[in-house]
C-alpha positions as CSV (number, residue, x, y, z in Angstrom):
1,I,6.8,50.9,-214.4
2,K,5.6,49.4,-211.1
3,T,2.0,49.6,-212.4
4,R,2.8,47.2,-215.2
5,A,4.5,44.7,-213.0
6,V,1.7,44.8,-210.4
7,S,-1.1,44.7,-212.9
8,A,0.6,41.8,-214.8
9,K,0.7,39.7,-211.6
10,Q,-2.8,40.6,-210.6
11,M,-4.7,40.4,-213.9
12,P,-3.6,38.3,-216.9
13,M,-5.9,40.4,-219.1
14,S,-3.8,43.4,-218.3
15,I,-1.1,42.1,-220.8
16,P,-2.8,43.6,-223.9
17,V,-3.1,46.8,-221.8
18,Q,0.7,46.8,-221.4
19,L,1.1,46.5,-225.1
20,L,-1.2,49.5,-225.7
21,L,0.7,51.5,-223.2
22,L,4.0,50.6,-224.9
23,F,2.6,51.6,-228.3
24,A,1.2,54.9,-226.9
25,S,4.4,55.7,-225.0
26,N,7.3,56.1,-227.2
27,Q,9.3,57.8,-224.4
28,V,9.6,54.5,-222.6
29,G,13.3,53.7,-223.0
30,V,13.8,51.5,-219.9
31,V,12.6,48.0,-221.0
32,E,12.8,44.9,-218.8
33,P,14.6,41.9,-220.2
34,N,11.3,40.1,-220.5
35,L,9.8,42.9,-222.6
36,V,10.7,43.5,-226.2
37,C,11.5,47.1,-227.4
38,L,8.6,47.8,-229.8
39,D,10.2,51.2,-230.7
40,N,13.0,49.5,-232.5
């Protein structure tokens, strides 16, 4: 979780990476208010 926040602040190009991680990880239940639950 902290990796996403840090990478997002450091590199703007890490945003698509976050989406890929979200798609690949279905077990991620804790979603920040800024992020949309892709599972649903």
